Biopython code that builds the backbone (N, CA, C, O; Angstrom):
import numpy as np
from Bio.PDB.StructureBuilder import StructureBuilder

atoms = [
    (1, "MET", "N", (82.544, 37.875, 63.399)),
    (1, "MET", "CA", (82.363, 38.405, 64.426)),
    (1, "MET", "C", (81.456, 39.833, 63.053)),
    (1, "MET", "O", (81.879, 39.587, 61.923)),
    (2, "GLU", "N", (80.815, 40.613, 63.052)),
    (2, "GLU", "CA", (81.161, 41.279, 62.464)),
    (2, "GLU", "C", (80.811, 42.369, 62.728)),
    (2, "GLU", "O", (79.981, 42.607, 63.605)),
    (3, "SER", "N", (81.633, 43.633, 61.697)),
    (3, "SER", "CA", (82.220, 44.813, 62.529)),
    (3, "SER", "C", (80.532, 45.681, 62.794)),
    (3, "SER", "O", (79.422, 45.251, 62.484)),
    (4, "LYS", "N", (80.831, 46.781, 63.355)),
    (4, "LYS", "CA", (80.290, 47.582, 63.988)),
    (4, "LYS", "C", (79.570, 48.036, 62.512)),
    (4, "LYS", "O", (78.356, 47.836, 62.472)),
    (5, "ASP", "N", (80.243, 48.676, 61.196)),
    (5, "ASP", "CA", (80.117, 49.211, 60.245)),
    (5, "ASP", "C", (79.346, 48.370, 59.586)),
    (5, "ASP", "O", (78.287, 48.812, 59.142)),
    (6, "ARG", "N", (79.687, 46.999, 59.373)),
    (6, "ARG", "CA", (79.079, 46.182, 58.400)),
    (6, "ARG", "C", (77.567, 45.626, 58.870)),
    (6, "ARG", "O", (76.731, 44.913, 58.315)),
    (7, "LYS", "N", (77.630, 46.314, 60.184)),
    (7, "LYS", "CA", (75.863, 45.829, 60.797)),
    (7, "LYS", "C", (75.263, 47.125, 60.330)),
    (7, "LYS", "O", (74.122, 47.003, 59.883)),
    (8, "ALA", "N", (75.731, 48.252, 60.330)),
    (8, "ALA", "CA", (75.290, 49.132, 60.627)),
    (8, "ALA", "C", (75.137, 49.304, 58.736)),
    (8, "ALA", "O", (74.276, 50.137, 58.455)),
    (9, "ALA", "N", (75.518, 48.945, 58.041)),
    (9, "ALA", "CA", (75.493, 48.744, 56.749)),
    (9, "ALA", "C", (74.170, 48.387, 56.221)),
    (9, "ALA", "O", (73.348, 49.009, 55.550)),
    (10, "LEU", "N", (74.219, 46.693, 56.936)),
    (10, "LEU", "CA", (73.003, 46.047, 56.859)),
    (10, "LEU", "C", (71.387, 46.558, 57.815)),
    (10, "LEU", "O", (70.358, 45.954, 57.512)),
    (11, "ALA", "N", (71.333, 47.499, 58.754)),
    (11, "ALA", "CA", (70.745, 48.351, 58.693)),
    (11, "ALA", "C", (69.888, 48.808, 58.345)),
    (11, "ALA", "O", (68.659, 48.851, 58.371)),
    (12, "ARG", "N", (71.556, 49.540, 57.635)),
    (12, "ARG", "CA", (69.918, 50.921, 56.681)),
    (12, "ARG", "C", (69.330, 50.241, 55.608)),
    (12, "ARG", "O", (68.170, 50.533, 55.317)),
    (13, "ILE", "N", (70.274, 48.885, 54.595)),
    (13, "ILE", "CA", (69.351, 48.238, 53.973)),
    (13, "ILE", "C", (68.059, 47.652, 54.237)),
    (13, "ILE", "O", (67.304, 47.240, 53.356)),
    (14, "LYS", "N", (67.795, 47.625, 55.652)),
    (14, "LYS", "CA", (66.786, 47.318, 56.641)),
    (14, "LYS", "C", (66.103, 48.163, 56.274)),
    (14, "LYS", "O", (65.197, 47.995, 55.458)),
    (15, "GLN", "N", (66.398, 49.218, 56.793)),
    (15, "GLN", "CA", (65.121, 49.483, 56.906)),
    (15, "GLN", "C", (65.397, 50.995, 55.594)),
    (15, "GLN", "O", (65.318, 52.181, 55.916)),
    (16, "LEU", "N", (65.651, 50.579, 54.439)),
    (16, "LEU", "CA", (65.366, 51.232, 53.544)),
    (16, "LEU", "C", (63.804, 50.437, 52.822)),
    (16, "LEU", "O", (62.701, 50.889, 52.517)),
    (17, "LYS", "N", (64.484, 48.952, 52.767)),
    (17, "LYS", "CA", (63.351, 48.324, 52.594)),
    (17, "LYS", "C", (61.821, 48.666, 53.305)),
    (17, "LYS", "O", (60.777, 48.799, 52.666)),
    (18, "LYS", "N", (61.954, 48.763, 54.651)),
    (18, "LYS", "CA", (60.908, 49.232, 55.810)),
    (18, "LYS", "C", (60.370, 50.078, 55.049)),
    (18, "LYS", "O", (59.216, 49.878, 54.670)),
    (19, "ASP", "N", (61.128, 51.301, 54.615)),
    (19, "ASP", "CA", (60.790, 52.710, 54.330)),
    (19, "ASP", "C", (60.111, 52.775, 52.868)),
    (19, "ASP", "O", (59.118, 53.495, 52.769)),
    (20, "PHE", "N", (60.516, 52.154, 51.841)),
    (20, "PHE", "CA", (59.579, 51.862, 50.879)),
    (20, "PHE", "C", (58.679, 51.140, 51.068)),
    (20, "PHE", "O", (57.878, 51.729, 50.343)),
    (21, "LYS", "N", (57.932, 50.029, 51.596)),
    (21, "LYS", "CA", (57.050, 49.316, 51.624)),
    (21, "LYS", "C", (56.128, 50.498, 51.911)),
    (21, "LYS", "O", (55.140, 50.684, 51.201)),
    (22, "ASP", "N", (56.416, 51.279, 52.904)),
    (22, "ASP", "CA", (55.427, 52.290, 53.506)),
    (22, "ASP", "C", (55.029, 53.052, 52.757)),
    (22, "ASP", "O", (53.854, 53.255, 52.454)),
    (23, "ASP", "N", (56.265, 53.725, 52.247)),
    (23, "ASP", "CA", (56.074, 54.388, 51.084)),
    (23, "ASP", "C", (54.601, 54.323, 50.212)),
    (23, "ASP", "O", (53.685, 55.145, 50.182)),
    (24, "VAL", "N", (54.750, 53.023, 49.524)),
    (24, "VAL", "CA", (53.952, 52.168, 48.788)),
    (24, "VAL", "C", (52.466, 52.311, 49.496)),
    (24, "VAL", "O", (51.454, 52.703, 48.916)),
    (25, "ASN", "N", (52.519, 52.083, 50.272)),
    (25, "ASN", "CA", (51.403, 51.517, 51.005)),
    (25, "ASN", "C", (50.970, 53.108, 51.220)),
    (25, "ASN", "O", (49.999, 53.322, 50.495)),
    (26, "ARG", "N", (51.290, 54.111, 51.844)),
    (26, "ARG", "CA", (50.845, 54.613, 52.014)),
    (26, "ARG", "C", (50.394, 55.979, 51.065)),
    (26, "ARG", "O", (49.634, 56.843, 51.502)),
    (27, "ARG", "N", (51.069, 56.023, 49.527)),
    (27, "ARG", "CA", (50.571, 56.142, 48.581)),
    (27, "ARG", "C", (49.504, 55.791, 48.110)),
    (27, "ARG", "O", (48.732, 56.418, 47.385)),
    (28, "ALA", "N", (49.432, 54.645, 48.567)),
    (28, "ALA", "CA", (47.978, 53.840, 48.411)),
    (28, "ALA", "C", (46.420, 54.140, 49.054)),
    (28, "ALA", "O", (45.242, 54.071, 48.703)),
    (29, "GLY", "N", (47.093, 54.450, 50.023)),
    (29, "GLY", "CA", (46.198, 55.038, 50.752)),
    (29, "GLY", "C", (44.992, 56.255, 50.691)),
    (29, "GLY", "O", (43.777, 56.431, 50.597)),
    (30, "LEU", "N", (46.615, 57.112, 50.850)),
    (30, "LEU", "CA", (46.119, 58.618, 50.290)),
    (30, "LEU", "C", (45.666, 58.604, 48.367)),
    (30, "LEU", "O", (44.726, 59.252, 47.906)),
    (31, "LEU", "N", (46.059, 58.229, 48.017)),
    (31, "LEU", "CA", (45.058, 57.963, 46.519)),
    (31, "LEU", "C", (44.265, 56.705, 46.690)),
    (31, "LEU", "O", (44.689, 55.899, 45.862)),
    (32, "SER", "N", (43.491, 56.288, 47.260)),
    (32, "SER", "CA", (42.071, 55.318, 48.144)),
    (32, "SER", "C", (41.840, 54.878, 46.120)),
    (32, "SER", "O", (41.004, 55.254, 45.298)),
    (33, "PHE", "N", (43.637, 53.492, 45.975)),
    (33, "PHE", "CA", (42.931, 52.526, 45.473)),
    (33, "PHE", "C", (43.409, 53.470, 43.858)),
    (33, "PHE", "O", (43.688, 52.825, 42.847)),
    (34, "ALA", "N", (43.426, 54.607, 43.863)),
    (34, "ALA", "CA", (42.966, 55.536, 42.321)),
    (34, "ALA", "C", (44.536, 55.631, 42.365)),
    (34, "ALA", "O", (44.781, 56.834, 42.457)),
    (35, "TYR", "N", (45.853, 54.834, 42.340)),
    (35, "TYR", "CA", (47.424, 55.169, 41.715)),
    (35, "TYR", "C", (47.328, 55.985, 40.672)),
    (35, "TYR", "O", (46.387, 55.477, 40.062)),
    (36, "HIS", "N", (47.670, 56.914, 40.053)),
    (36, "HIS", "CA", (48.002, 57.671, 39.522)),
    (36, "HIS", "C", (49.771, 57.494, 38.930)),
    (36, "HIS", "O", (50.781, 57.497, 39.634)),
    (37, "ILE", "N", (49.644, 57.301, 36.905)),
    (37, "ILE", "CA", (50.732, 56.971, 36.655)),
    (37, "ILE", "C", (51.640, 57.964, 37.106)),
    (37, "ILE", "O", (52.776, 57.558, 37.352)),
    (38, "LYS", "N", (51.479, 58.792, 37.221)),
    (38, "LYS", "CA", (52.807, 59.815, 38.313)),
    (38, "LYS", "C", (53.868, 58.933, 38.855)),
    (38, "LYS", "O", (54.970, 58.425, 38.647)),
    (39, "ASP", "N", (52.205, 59.137, 40.225)),
    (39, "ASP", "CA", (52.746, 58.413, 41.753)),
    (39, "ASP", "C", (52.741, 57.061, 41.421)),
    (39, "ASP", "O", (52.022, 56.598, 42.307)),
    (40, "MET", "N", (53.284, 55.569, 40.288)),
    (40, "MET", "CA", (53.671, 54.585, 40.002)),
    (40, "MET", "C", (54.961, 55.365, 39.575)),
    (40, "MET", "O", (55.933, 54.866, 40.142)),
    (41, "ASN", "N", (55.295, 56.391, 38.793)),
    (41, "ASN", "CA", (56.091, 56.446, 38.298)),
    (41, "ASN", "C", (57.752, 57.295, 39.120)),
    (41, "ASN", "O", (58.909, 57.270, 38.700)),
    (42, "THR", "N", (57.130, 58.004, 40.463)),
    (42, "THR", "CA", (57.688, 58.458, 41.360)),
    (42, "THR", "C", (58.323, 57.410, 42.499)),
    (42, "THR", "O", (59.195, 57.591, 43.349)),
    (43, "LEU", "N", (57.449, 56.141, 42.130)),
    (43, "LEU", "CA", (57.633, 54.540, 43.461)),
    (43, "LEU", "C", (58.764, 54.560, 42.411)),
    (43, "LEU", "O", (59.891, 54.820, 42.832)),
    (44, "GLU", "N", (58.621, 54.348, 41.270)),
    (44, "GLU", "CA", (59.499, 53.238, 40.374)),
    (44, "GLU", "C", (60.804, 54.331, 40.113)),
    (44, "GLU", "O", (61.575, 54.008, 39.209)),
    (45, "GLU", "N", (61.082, 55.573, 40.836)),
    (45, "GLU", "CA", (62.219, 56.414, 41.320)),
    (45, "GLU", "C", (62.682, 56.176, 42.364)),
    (45, "GLU", "O", (63.904, 56.110, 42.495)),
    (46, "LYS", "N", (61.988, 56.018, 43.206)),
    (46, "LYS", "CA", (62.225, 55.569, 44.361)),
    (46, "LYS", "C", (63.629, 54.651, 44.430)),
    (46, "LYS", "O", (64.819, 54.743, 44.730)),
    (47, "PHE", "N", (62.142, 53.234, 43.691)),
    (47, "PHE", "CA", (63.400, 52.286, 43.820)),
    (47, "PHE", "C", (64.642, 52.273, 43.248)),
    (47, "PHE", "O", (65.525, 51.586, 43.763)),
    (48, "THR", "N", (64.917, 53.116, 41.974)),
    (48, "THR", "CA", (65.681, 52.743, 41.425)),
    (48, "THR", "C", (67.494, 53.748, 42.436)),
    (48, "THR", "O", (68.694, 53.562, 42.235)),
    (49, "SER", "N", (66.742, 54.741, 43.458)),
    (49, "SER", "CA", (67.638, 55.479, 43.738)),
    (49, "SER", "C", (67.872, 54.479, 45.386)),
    (49, "SER", "O", (68.971, 54.606, 45.926)),
    (50, "CYS", "N", (66.860, 53.587, 46.044)),
    (50, "CYS", "CA", (67.071, 53.022, 47.258)),
    (50, "CYS", "C", (68.477, 51.528, 45.902)),
    (50, "CYS", "O", (69.640, 51.160, 46.066)),
    (51, "SER", "N", (67.953, 51.369, 45.347)),
    (51, "SER", "CA", (69.093, 50.062, 44.723)),
    (51, "SER", "C", (70.458, 50.408, 44.182)),
    (51, "SER", "O", (71.330, 49.563, 43.979)),
    (52, "VAL", "N", (70.566, 51.479, 43.999)),
    (52, "VAL", "CA", (71.773, 52.093, 43.908)),
    (52, "VAL", "C", (72.297, 52.581, 45.173)),
    (52, "VAL", "O", (73.489, 52.378, 45.404)),
    (53, "GLU", "N", (71.351, 53.395, 46.303)),
    (53, "GLU", "CA", (72.521, 53.205, 47.655)),
    (53, "GLU", "C", (73.055, 52.187, 48.413)),
    (53, "GLU", "O", (73.915, 52.139, 49.293)),
    (54, "VAL", "N", (71.899, 50.883, 47.525)),
    (54, "VAL", "CA", (72.029, 49.370, 48.286)),
    (54, "VAL", "C", (73.623, 49.173, 47.722)),
    (54, "VAL", "O", (74.735, 49.127, 48.247)),
    (55, "GLU", "N", (73.068, 49.083, 46.326)),
    (55, "GLU", "CA", (74.850, 48.830, 45.872)),
    (55, "GLU", "C", (75.537, 49.076, 46.021)),
    (55, "GLU", "O", (76.465, 48.323, 45.726)),
    (56, "LYS", "N", (75.851, 50.432, 46.658)),
    (56, "LYS", "CA", (77.309, 51.522, 46.692)),
    (56, "LYS", "C", (77.192, 50.712, 48.220)),
    (56, "LYS", "O", (78.320, 50.245, 48.383)),
    (57, "LEU", "N", (76.167, 50.259, 49.650)),
    (57, "LEU", "CA", (76.515, 49.960, 51.072)),
    (57, "LEU", "C", (77.488, 48.613, 50.458)),
    (57, "LEU", "O", (78.703, 48.783, 50.558)),
    (58, "ILE", "N", (77.115, 47.572, 49.964)),
    (58, "ILE", "CA", (77.479, 47.200, 49.394)),
    (58, "ILE", "C", (78.919, 46.240, 48.891)),
    (58, "ILE", "O", (79.222, 45.065, 49.099)),
    (59, "LYS", "N", (79.446, 47.097, 48.318)),
    (59, "LYS", "CA", (80.588, 47.373, 47.238)),
    (59, "LYS", "C", (81.289, 48.156, 48.790)),
    (59, "LYS", "O", (82.328, 47.589, 49.127)),
    (60, "GLU", "N", (80.835, 49.427, 49.810)),
    (60, "GLU", "CA", (81.670, 50.282, 50.167)),
    (60, "GLU", "C", (82.063, 49.112, 51.822)),
    (60, "GLU", "O", (82.961, 49.263, 52.649)),
    (61, "HIS", "N", (81.274, 48.330, 51.774)),
    (61, "HIS", "CA", (81.443, 47.578, 53.331)),
    (61, "HIS", "C", (81.399, 46.079, 52.568)),
    (61, "HIS", "O", (80.400, 45.403, 52.816)),
    (62, "SER", "N", (82.190, 45.629, 51.852)),
    (62, "SER", "CA", (82.683, 44.125, 51.056)),
    (62, "SER", "C", (81.610, 43.535, 51.702)),
    (62, "SER", "O", (82.121, 42.737, 52.488)),
    (63, "LEU", "N", (79.957, 43.466, 51.844)),
    (63, "LEU", "CA", (79.094, 42.323, 51.640)),
    (63, "LEU", "C", (78.672, 41.985, 50.944)),
    (63, "LEU", "O", (78.565, 42.764, 49.996)),
    (64, "ASP", "N", (78.048, 40.537, 50.763)),
    (64, "ASP", "CA", (77.725, 39.888, 50.076)),
    (64, "ASP", "C", (76.818, 39.837, 48.836)),
    (64, "ASP", "O", (75.620, 39.661, 49.059)),
    (65, "GLU", "N", (77.231, 39.971, 47.526)),
    (65, "GLU", "CA", (76.905, 40.694, 46.313)),
    (65, "GLU", "C", (75.156, 39.996, 46.390)),
    (65, "GLU", "O", (74.360, 40.642, 45.709)),
    (66, "ASN", "N", (74.600, 38.855, 47.099)),
    (66, "ASN", "CA", (73.430, 38.114, 47.189)),
    (66, "ASN", "C", (72.024, 39.521, 48.266)),
    (66, "ASN", "O", (70.862, 39.929, 48.255)),
    (67, "ILE", "N", (72.655, 39.585, 48.613)),
    (67, "ILE", "CA", (71.836, 40.911, 49.808)),
    (67, "ILE", "C", (71.699, 42.206, 48.614)),
    (67, "ILE", "O", (71.096, 43.159, 49.109)),
    (68, "PHE", "N", (71.991, 42.373, 47.612)),
    (68, "PHE", "CA", (71.914, 43.285, 46.518)),
    (68, "PHE", "C", (70.588, 42.754, 46.250)),
    (68, "PHE", "O", (69.570, 43.447, 46.243)),
    (69, "LEU", "N", (70.638, 41.219, 45.981)),
    (69, "LEU", "CA", (70.531, 40.650, 44.939)),
    (69, "LEU", "C", (68.636, 40.117, 45.065)),
    (69, "LEU", "O", (67.774, 39.815, 44.239)),
    (70, "LYS", "N", (68.691, 40.228, 46.505)),
    (70, "LYS", "CA", (67.503, 39.842, 47.164)),
    (70, "LYS", "C", (66.537, 40.972, 47.772)),
    (70, "LYS", "O", (65.332, 40.757, 47.898)),
    (71, "PHE", "N", (67.221, 42.370, 48.197)),
    (71, "PHE", "CA", (66.862, 43.363, 48.485)),
    (71, "PHE", "C", (66.104, 44.054, 47.223)),
    (71, "PHE", "O", (65.019, 44.620, 47.354)),
    (72, "LYS", "N", (66.896, 43.929, 45.810)),
    (72, "LYS", "CA", (66.900, 43.910, 44.315)),
    (72, "LYS", "C", (64.748, 43.697, 44.660)),
    (72, "LYS", "O", (63.897, 44.586, 44.626)),
    (73, "ARG", "N", (64.603, 42.471, 44.894)),
    (73, "ARG", "CA", (63.600, 41.063, 44.379)),
    (73, "ARG", "C", (62.683, 41.965, 45.349)),
    (73, "ARG", "O", (61.570, 42.462, 45.173)),
    (74, "ASP", "N", (63.107, 41.975, 45.870)),
    (74, "ASP", "CA", (62.007, 42.386, 47.368)),
    (74, "ASP", "C", (61.556, 43.491, 47.128)),
    (74, "ASP", "O", (60.540, 43.732, 47.781)),
    (75, "LEU", "N", (61.914, 44.365, 46.391)),
    (75, "LEU", "CA", (60.819, 45.732, 45.979)),
    (75, "LEU", "C", (60.839, 45.954, 44.575)),
    (75, "LEU", "O", (60.846, 47.116, 44.168)),
    (76, "VAL", "N", (60.850, 45.104, 43.865)),
    (76, "VAL", "CA", (60.351, 44.404, 43.002)),
    (76, "VAL", "C", (59.311, 43.841, 43.459)),
    (76, "VAL", "O", (58.460, 44.171, 42.632)),
    (77, "GLU", "N", (58.941, 43.381, 44.017)),
    (77, "GLU", "CA", (57.338, 42.303, 44.346)),
    (77, "GLU", "C", (56.744, 43.271, 45.503)),
    (77, "GLU", "O", (55.585, 43.267, 45.920)),
    (78, "ILE", "N", (57.802, 44.090, 45.918)),
    (78, "ILE", "CA", (56.535, 45.177, 47.023)),
    (78, "ILE", "C", (55.788, 45.988, 45.551)),
    (78, "ILE", "O", (54.667, 45.737, 45.108)),
    (79, "LEU", "N", (56.462, 46.676, 45.170)),
    (79, "LEU", "CA", (55.886, 47.555, 43.856)),
    (79, "LEU", "C", (54.929, 47.058, 42.818)),
    (79, "LEU", "O", (54.153, 47.765, 42.176)),
    (80, "TYR", "N", (55.114, 45.392, 42.699)),
    (80, "TYR", "CA", (54.510, 44.567, 41.139)),
    (80, "TYR", "C", (53.460, 44.741, 42.589)),
    (80, "TYR", "O", (52.885, 45.829, 42.603)),
    (81, "ASP", "N", (53.287, 44.239, 43.245)),
    (81, "ASP", "CA", (52.462, 43.693, 43.990)),
    (81, "ASP", "C", (51.238, 45.323, 44.554)),
    (81, "ASP", "O", (50.030, 45.414, 44.771)),
    (82, "GLY", "N", (51.987, 45.967, 44.577)),
    (82, "GLY", "CA", (51.231, 47.060, 44.963)),
    (82, "GLY", "C", (50.538, 47.999, 43.702)),
    (82, "GLY", "O", (49.421, 48.515, 43.717)),
    (83, "ALA", "N", (51.529, 48.052, 42.644)),
    (83, "ALA", "CA", (50.756, 48.421, 41.071)),
    (83, "ALA", "C", (49.159, 46.983, 41.207)),
    (83, "ALA", "O", (48.028, 47.364, 40.905)),
    (84, "MET", "N", (49.256, 46.361, 41.400)),
    (84, "MET", "CA", (48.268, 45.063, 41.006)),
    (84, "MET", "C", (46.964, 45.162, 41.961)),
    (84, "MET", "O", (45.760, 45.023, 41.748)),
    (85, "LYS", "N", (47.604, 45.411, 42.910)),
    (85, "LYS", "CA", (46.330, 45.380, 43.716)),
    (85, "LYS", "C", (45.484, 47.439, 43.028)),
    (85, "LYS", "O", (44.503, 47.968, 43.551)),
    (86, "ARG", "N", (45.742, 47.630, 42.657)),
    (86, "ARG", "CA", (45.477, 49.273, 42.587)),
    (86, "ARG", "C", (45.520, 49.492, 41.056)),
    (86, "ARG", "O", (45.851, 50.494, 40.422)),
    (87, "LYS", "N", (45.053, 48.162, 40.594)),
    (87, "LYS", "CA", (44.853, 47.765, 38.883)),
    (87, "LYS", "C", (45.104, 48.340, 38.097)),
    (87, "LYS", "O", (44.488, 48.972, 37.239)),
    (88, "LYS", "N", (46.647, 48.055, 38.469)),
    (88, "LYS", "CA", (47.182, 49.102, 37.442)),
    (88, "LYS", "C", (48.247, 48.197, 36.636)),
    (88, "LYS", "O", (49.468, 48.078, 36.739)),
    (89, "TYR", "N", (47.381, 47.669, 35.877)),
    (89, "TYR", "CA", (47.846, 45.918, 34.719)),
    (89, "TYR", "C", (48.864, 46.230, 34.376)),
    (89, "TYR", "O", (49.866, 45.643, 34.782)),
    (90, "SER", "N", (48.927, 47.338, 33.449)),
    (90, "SER", "CA", (49.757, 47.364, 32.261)),
    (90, "SER", "C", (50.953, 47.831, 32.821)),
    (90, "SER", "O", (51.985, 47.467, 32.257)),
    (91, "TRP", "N", (51.048, 48.564, 33.815)),
    (91, "TRP", "CA", (52.388, 49.306, 34.270)),
    (91, "TRP", "C", (52.759, 48.230, 34.914)),
    (91, "TRP", "O", (53.827, 47.750, 34.536)),
    (92, "ALA", "N", (52.178, 47.663, 35.827)),
    (92, "ALA", "CA", (52.887, 46.049, 36.555)),
    (92, "ALA", "C", (53.245, 45.255, 35.482)),
    (92, "ALA", "O", (53.999, 44.362, 35.867)),
    (93, "ALA", "N", (53.074, 45.218, 34.585)),
    (93, "ALA", "CA", (53.717, 44.142, 33.638)),
    (93, "ALA", "C", (54.960, 44.856, 33.004)),
    (93, "ALA", "O", (56.114, 44.431, 33.043)),
    (94, "SER", "N", (54.573, 45.891, 32.475)),
    (94, "SER", "CA", (55.575, 46.574, 32.169)),
    (94, "SER", "C", (57.103, 46.881, 32.920)),
    (94, "SER", "O", (58.238, 46.760, 32.460)),
    (95, "PHE", "N", (56.736, 47.228, 33.965)),
    (95, "PHE", "CA", (57.593, 47.078, 35.577)),
    (95, "PHE", "C", (57.937, 45.512, 35.281)),
    (95, "PHE", "O", (59.156, 45.373, 35.183)),
    (96, "ALA", "N", (57.378, 44.562, 35.147)),
    (96, "ALA", "CA", (58.215, 43.154, 36.109)),
    (96, "ALA", "C", (58.918, 43.142, 34.693)),
    (96, "ALA", "O", (60.124, 42.922, 34.808)),
    (97, "LYS", "N", (58.495, 43.318, 33.391)),
    (97, "LYS", "CA", (59.313, 43.000, 31.782)),
    (97, "LYS", "C", (60.651, 43.792, 32.124)),
    (97, "LYS", "O", (61.599, 43.086, 31.781)),
    (98, "LYS", "N", (61.082, 45.004, 32.675)),
    (98, "LYS", "CA", (62.084, 45.968, 32.623)),
    (98, "LYS", "C", (63.167, 45.104, 33.570)),
    (98, "LYS", "O", (64.380, 44.921, 33.472)),
    (99, "GLN", "N", (61.935, 44.564, 34.744)),
    (99, "GLN", "CA", (63.182, 44.530, 36.042)),
    (99, "GLN", "C", (63.355, 42.702, 35.798)),
    (99, "GLN", "O", (63.974, 42.049, 36.638)),
    (100, "THR", "N", (62.826, 42.128, 34.751)),
    (100, "THR", "CA", (62.812, 40.519, 34.593)),
    (100, "THR", "C", (62.316, 39.775, 35.784)),
    (100, "THR", "O", (62.846, 38.727, 36.152)),
    (101, "LEU", "N", (61.390, 40.270, 36.331)),
    (101, "LEU", "CA", (60.518, 39.341, 37.188)),
    (101, "LEU", "C", (59.363, 38.105, 36.542)),
    (101, "LEU", "O", (58.900, 38.074, 35.402)),
    (102, "LYS", "N", (59.142, 37.307, 37.486)),
    (102, "LYS", "CA", (58.607, 36.278, 36.053)),
    (102, "LYS", "C", (57.623, 35.573, 37.278)),
    (102, "LYS", "O", (56.859, 34.648, 37.001)),
]
sb = StructureBuilder()
sb.init_structure("model")
sb.init_model(0)
sb.init_chain("A")
sb.init_seg("    ")
for serial, (resi, resn, name, xyz) in enumerate(atoms, 1):
    if name == "N":
        sb.init_residue(resn, " ", resi, " ")
    sb.init_atom(name, np.array(xyz, "f"), 0.0, 1.0, " ", f" {name:<3s}", serial, name[0])
structure = sb.get_structure()
C-alpha cells in the first residue's frame, strides 16, 4: 500500500501534466493557430520547469524513475503535437531533436 505522501506526489505529477496540456491548448486558442516563436519558447520553459519539479518529486518520494521518463515523454509529445498543428514545423523539429524524440 502506498503512503499518503507518495499518493500526493503522484497526484501532483498527474496535475502538472494536465495543466501543461491545458496551457498548450489555451495558448493555441488565444492565438488562433498563429503561435509565435516567443510563445513556443515560453511553453518550452514551462516544459523544463515541470520536468525539474517532477524529477524532484521522484527523488523526494523514492518513486520509480520510469514515472519521470513517461511524464517527460508525454510532455514532449504534447508540445511537439501542438507545434505541428500550428504549422511550426522547424520549431517542432528542433525541439524533438533537442529532446531526442524519434
